[in-house]
ZATIGU-756064 format. One line per 4 residues: number of its first residue (from 0); their letters; for each residue x, y, z of N, C-alpha, C, O. Coordinates in pm, whole numbers, plus 50000, padded with zeros to 5 digits. Example, Ala and Ser with C-alpha at 12.3 -4.5 7.8 and 13.67 -1.06 7.14 Angstrom:
<nodes>
0	AS	51319,49431,50780,51230,49550,50780,51320,49670,50780,51424,49668,50846; 51285,49775,50708,51367,49894,50714,51290,50003,50787,51341,50114,50804;
</nodes>
This chain:
<nodes>
0	MSTR	70088,27087,92732,70019,27010,92803,69994,26868,92745,69942,26864,92634; 70022,26754,92803,70013,26643,92762,69854,26604,92690,69759,26672,92729; 69833,26520,92609,69721,26479,92542,69633,26415,92648,69514,26443,92655; 69697,26324,92737,69605,26275,92856,69555,26386,92923,69433,26403,92917;
4	RIRT	69619,26461,92981,69599,26589,93073,69473,26682,93002,69369,26714,93061; 69499,26708,92900,69385,26798,92831,69276,26704,92793,69164,26755,92786; 69285,26576,92767,69164,26499,92748,69084,26529,92875,68971,26578,92873; 69157,26492,92998,69084,26504,93137,68986,26625,93141,68866,26628,93168;
8	LTEK	69084,26735,93102,69035,26860,93103,68931,26900,93048,68851,26973,93108; 68911,26853,92905,68802,26864,92818,68688,26780,92850,68578,26824,92817; 68694,26650,92919,68605,26581,92970,68526,26643,93103,68411,26615,93137; 68605,26721,93158,68533,26812,93260,68480,26930,93220,68416,26993,93304;
12	LWAR	68492,26982,93092,68437,27054,93044,68304,27040,93007,68208,27113,93030; 68316,26897,92924,68195,26842,92869,68094,26816,92985,67975,26846,92975; 68139,26769,93075,68061,26716,93196,67973,26857,93235,67851,26852,93251; 68041,26965,93246,67992,27088,93297,67868,27150,93209,67768,27211,93247;
16	NKYT	67915,27111,93067,67838,27189,92984,67730,27087,92907,67650,27137,92828; 67730,26979,92925,67666,26883,92845,67494,26911,92870,67413,26877,92784; 67459,26964,92976,67306,26978,92974,67275,27109,92905,67163,27126,92855; 67357,27193,92901,67333,27322,92829,67339,27287,92667,67278,27350,92580;
20	VMAK	67417,27188,92647,67409,27183,92512,67311,27085,92459,67289,27083,92337; 67238,26990,92554,67140,26934,92528,67004,26989,92505,66906,26946,92445; 67037,27133,92590,66897,27182,92583,66878,27271,92446,66771,27322,92412; 67013,27281,92368,67015,27336,92242,66961,27251,92116,66930,27299,92007;
24	GYEH	66956,27102,92155,66926,27009,92073,67023,26901,92064,67144,26908,92044; 66939,26787,92083,67010,26647,92104,67103,26607,92024,67201,26543,92061; 67078,26645,91897,67168,26644,91767,67293,26702,91817,67395,26638,91791; 67308,26833,91900,67441,26906,91914,67498,26791,92024,67609,26741,92009;
28	YKNV	67410,26756,92135,67476,26678,92236,67543,26550,92157,67657,26517,92187; 67496,26504,92090,67539,26376,92019,67674,26415,91952,67776,26347,91967; 67670,26519,91884,67788,26588,91811,67900,26601,91855,68003,26562,91799; 67893,26666,91978,67991,26678,92081,68032,26571,92157,68148,26561,92197;
32	STAL	67941,26487,92182,67982,26333,92249,68057,26279,92184,68167,26253,92231; 68025,26244,92055,68087,26169,91917,68257,26224,91932,68351,26149,91955; 68265,26350,91914,68357,26410,91888,68465,26391,91977,68584,26370,91952; 68403,26403,92094,68499,26381,92249,68553,26244,92218,68674,26223,92218;
36	KNAE	68458,26145,92189,68488,25994,92216,68578,25954,92099,68634,25845,92110; 68599,26026,91989,68674,25994,91876,68803,26081,91875,68900,26054,91804; 68797,26180,91953,68944,26257,91970,69056,26211,92030,69050,26177,92148; 69181,26204,91953,69281,26111,91993,69431,26189,92043,69527,26145,92106;
40	SNEQ	69399,26341,91976,69539,26428,91973,69485,26570,92043,69364,26590,92049; 69559,26647,92084,69523,26759,92117,69468,26851,91999,69392,26945,92023; 69504,26826,91891,69437,26901,91776,69284,26868,91764,69197,26952,91745; 69262,26715,91781,69104,26681,91795,69042,26737,91883,68928,26778,91861;
44	LLGV	69109,26753,92012,69050,26807,92134,69019,26933,92151,68928,26977,92222; 69102,26996,92080,69084,27165,92052,68933,27161,91954,68843,27244,91958; 68939,27058,91884,68792,27080,91777,68687,27053,91869,68583,27117,91852; 68690,26983,91949,68571,26949,92056,68560,27077,92122,68449,27130,92128;
48	YTLL	68668,27138,92177,68643,27275,92245,68549,27350,92153,68430,27371,92176; 68621,27392,92038,68558,27476,91946,68442,27443,91911,68364,27535,91889; 68393,27304,91895,68272,27270,91886,68152,27305,91989,68041,27350,91962; 68207,27274,92111,68144,27303,92225,68124,27442,92226,68007,27480,92233;
52	KDTL	68208,27522,92223,68203,27673,92233,68092,27730,92129,68009,27813,92166; 68096,27683,92000,68029,27727,91920,67873,27707,91948,67788,27793,91923; 67847,27572,92007,67713,27505,92025,67658,27584,92146,67537,27593,92164; 67747,27642,92228,67678,27708,92331,67622,27846,92287,67544,27910,92358;
56	KLPY	67665,27884,92175,67585,28006,92130,67457,27993,92054,67386,28090,92028; 67426,27857,92014,67294,27856,91970,67188,27878,92079,67208,27884,92201; 67059,27890,92005,66953,27913,92111,66893,27801,92162,66914,27696,92101; 66812,27799,92275,66746,27683,92316,66638,27628,92240,66566,27703,92173;
60	TRKG	66623,27522,92243,66488,27469,92171,66378,27411,92283,66406,27393,92402; 66261,27386,92228,66172,27333,92329,66183,27195,92348,66165,27143,92458; 66214,27130,92238,66246,26982,92230,66378,26949,92322,66382,26874,92420; 66474,27018,92269,66593,27014,92354,66601,27025,92497,66668,26953,92571;
64	MRTT	66506,27148,92538,66479,27177,92665,66412,27056,92753,66457,27019,92862; 66309,27005,92694,66232,26923,92732,66311,26775,92743,66292,26697,92837; 66392,26751,92648,66518,26622,92684,66598,26655,92793,66617,26563,92873; 66647,26757,92817,66732,26813,92906,66658,26786,93057,66709,26714,93143;
68	LEHM	66533,26853,93071,66462,26822,93179,66438,26708,93234,66437,26686,93355; 66410,26601,93112,66400,26468,93168,66524,26373,93215,66524,26282,93299; 66636,26428,93129,66763,26381,93202,66783,26413,93357,66806,26336,93449; 66764,26564,93356,66820,26623,93495,66702,26557,93580,66733,26512,93690;
72	WGYF	66579,26548,93542,66484,26478,93672,66518,26363,93702,66480,26322,93812; 66604,26269,93612,66631,26135,93679,66712,26145,93794,66726,26041,93858; 66778,26267,93843,66866,26286,93960,66771,26284,94082,66798,26248,94197; 66653,26331,94030,66567,26361,94183,66423,26268,94171,66334,26291,94253;
76	KKFA	66405,26175,94080,66267,26118,94088,66227,26031,94176,66111,26016,94213; 66342,25956,94221,66340,25884,94351,66320,25949,94478,66286,25879,94573; 66336,26067,94492,66325,26139,94626,66219,26252,94614,66164,26303,94712; 66201,26281,94507,66109,26409,94527,65959,26362,94574,65911,26252,94547;
80	TSEE	65905,26445,94634,65764,26435,94689,65666,26426,94589,65714,26459,94480; 65550,26396,94584,65452,26403,94489,65401,26536,94436,65346,26553,94328; 65430,26637,94536,65381,26802,94491,65522,26839,94407,65520,26908,94305; 65657,26778,94471,65754,26826,94372,65751,26757,94224,65797,26813,94124;
84	KELF	65697,26640,94224,65678,26555,94096,65557,26658,94002,65576,26706,93890; 65466,26669,94064,65336,26762,93990,65393,26893,93949,65364,26938,93838; 65478,26965,94036,65549,27101,93972,65623,27074,93852,65606,27135,93746; 65710,26979,93872,65809,26957,93759,65723,26920,93647,65761,26963,93539;
88	IMKR	65609,26847,93647,65556,26822,93527,65492,26910,93478,65490,26925,93356; 65423,26988,93562,65349,27123,93496,65443,27201,93402,65416,27241,93289; 65596,27220,93491,65697,27325,93413,65728,27262,93275,65742,27333,93175; 65738,27112,93273,65788,27053,93153,65679,27049,93040,65710,27077,92924;
92	NALD	65535,27008,93079,65440,27030,92993,65392,27173,92943,65308,27193,92855; 65467,27275,93023,65430,27405,92982,65525,27443,92862,65499,27530,92779; 65617,27381,92865,65742,27387,92739,65626,27369,92585,65632,27440,92485; 65545,27273,92606,65455,27223,92482,65376,27349,92425,65359,27365,92305;
96	DTEI	65330,27438,92523,65221,27555,92493,65308,27656,92444,65243,27755,92408; 65431,27669,92429,65513,27788,92405,65567,27796,92251,65632,27696,92220; 65555,27880,92163,65603,27889,92045,65735,27894,92041,65802,27821,91969; 65788,27993,92130,65943,28040,92162,65970,28035,92304,65886,28080,92383;
100	LTDQ	66069,27990,92342,66148,27980,92465,66167,28129,92522,66258,28187,92463; 66117,28189,92600,66163,28315,92639,66289,28293,92764,66310,28181,92811; 66349,28388,92798,66439,28413,92876,66361,28355,93008,66412,28264,93074; 66249,28408,93039,66167,28373,93154,66123,28238,93174,66118,28193,93288;
104	DIEN	66094,28174,93084,66073,28027,93039,66183,27947,93104,66169,27864,93194; 66294,27986,93047,66426,27938,93098,66456,27931,93210,66493,27828,93266; 66442,28074,93279,66456,28084,93432,66366,28040,93503,66396,28039,93622; 66261,28001,93479,66163,27930,93559,66203,27790,93553,66187,27725,93657;
108	IRSC	66253,27728,93451,66299,27594,93445,66406,27565,93543,66410,27468,93619; 66500,27671,93531,66646,27680,93613,66608,27689,93765,66666,27627,93853; 66504,27775,93782,66477,27770,93930,66402,27657,93988,66414,27631,94108; 66318,27579,93902,66278,27463,93964,66359,27358,93993,66342,27281,94088;
112	LSEL	66463,27353,93898,66581,27230,93917,66656,27303,94019,66688,27226,94110; 66690,27409,94034,66773,27449,94162,66712,27450,94302,66783,27452,94403; 66578,27447,94306,66502,27419,94443,66528,27266,94445,66575,27234,94554; 66514,27165,94365,66551,27023,94366,66648,27009,94403,66655,26934,94500;
116	LATY	66775,27068,94354,66882,27058,94426,66925,27078,94532,67003,27010,94598; 66857,27205,94561,66897,27243,94720,66840,27140,94829,66879,27125,94945; 66741,27076,94765,66681,26973,94862,66753,26857,94845,66801,26813,94949; 66775,26799,94751,66840,26660,94696,66977,26682,94636,66981,26679,94513;
120	HSGY	67074,26701,94693,67201,26730,94644,67269,26616,94562,67272,26497,94596; 67322,26667,94451,67396,26607,94358,67517,26697,94310,67509,26808,94257; 67641,26621,94343,67763,26716,94306,67787,26742,94152,67841,26842,94104; 67737,26636,94085,67772,26649,93953,67641,26755,93878,67682,26811,93777;
124	LKKS	67511,26784,93908,67425,26883,93898,67483,27011,93944,67470,27115,93880; 67545,27002,94053,67569,27141,94100,67668,27206,94022,67671,27329,94029; 67771,27132,93928,67870,27171,93874,67810,27220,93743,67871,27304,93677; 67710,27177,93708,67646,27202,93559,67617,27373,93547,67555,27442,93628;
128	HFLH	67681,27417,93424,67676,27543,93399,67534,27569,93345,67492,27684,93345; 67450,27456,93295,67286,27495,93274,67240,27550,93398,67149,27631,93378; 67267,27536,93510,67204,27584,93631,67266,27703,93671,67203,27789,93733; 67401,27716,93636,67484,27855,93672,67524,27926,93552,67643,27950,93529;
132	PEEK	67429,27962,93472,67474,28046,93336,67553,28172,93352,67618,28225,93262; 67540,28225,93498,67646,28340,93515,67782,28294,93546,67872,28376,93565; 67803,28167,93553,67961,28138,93580,68013,28101,93439,67940,28062,93347; 68125,28116,93433,68225,28094,93287,68184,27959,93242,68190,27873,93331;
136	WNEV	68150,27926,93144,68136,27795,93052,68237,27707,93079,68227,27589,93115; 68377,27798,93051,68511,27702,93027,68582,27690,93169,68704,27674,93167; 68511,27698,93305,68607,27699,93420,68555,27565,93487,68438,27534,93510; 68648,27506,93508,68649,27360,93579,68743,27340,93691,68855,27391,93684;
140	EDRK	68708,27277,93785,68757,27203,93901,68892,27140,93823,68873,27067,93726; 69022,27168,93864,69134,27104,93824,69227,27106,93925,69268,27220,93946; 69283,27009,94005,69377,26987,94122,69339,27074,94220,69417,27157,94264; 69218,27062,94261,69136,27152,94375,69153,27276,94341,69187,27347,94436;
144	QLKV	69141,27339,94219,69144,27462,94208,69050,27500,94079,69010,27403,94014; 69022,27591,94048,68935,27657,93948,69035,27702,93848,69128,27782,93863; 68995,27630,93730,69077,27648,93610,68998,27714,93465,68902,27652,93421; 69033,27810,93411,68957,27839,93311,69032,27783,93186,69153,27808,93182;
148	ITEV	68982,27715,93088,69032,27647,92981,69009,27715,92859,68895,27720,92811; 69120,27774,92797,69132,27806,92686,69191,27735,92571,69246,27626,92586; 69179,27809,92425,69256,27724,92315,69401,27728,92342,69475,27649,92284; 69447,27817,92429,69615,27805,92432,69642,27689,92540,69762,27669,92564;
152	DYL	69552,27610,92607,69595,27481,92680,69593,27379,92573,69641,27273,92612; 69554,27379,92458,69544,27285,92395,69661,27265,92289,69666,27168,92214; 69751,27363,92293,69866,27393,92204,70018,27341,92262,70120,27361,92196;
</nodes>
């Protein structure tokens, strides 16, 4: 596969997973973002793929989750009602009161964002793996079809 094509697929993969990575810690987000920006060859793009894959295995952090919520809230803040804003702020502030993020904490956050997404559509967020963890992290839309990207694509 040409470097240009694999770059496009890797950029789509990054777009799909950037909020999940951010929720693991902003430093991880910056690392993957910088690696992608600097990648010029298929080998370097494979390095981005591997870095992304490894980062997704890390635990979520409170600070990372809070940053992610702030970024995702940006898609809704101009449209949300005052009640929706209050609920969002309450969920975000609840992150400060917990020592360890539980699966229930994370599910509550996803649920809140999914409800906002159902009301205020965003094609970009709709594709986010963060909101759809049951889906494959490495599956992106390619030429009007879903494609699972693997290490083999980089060779």
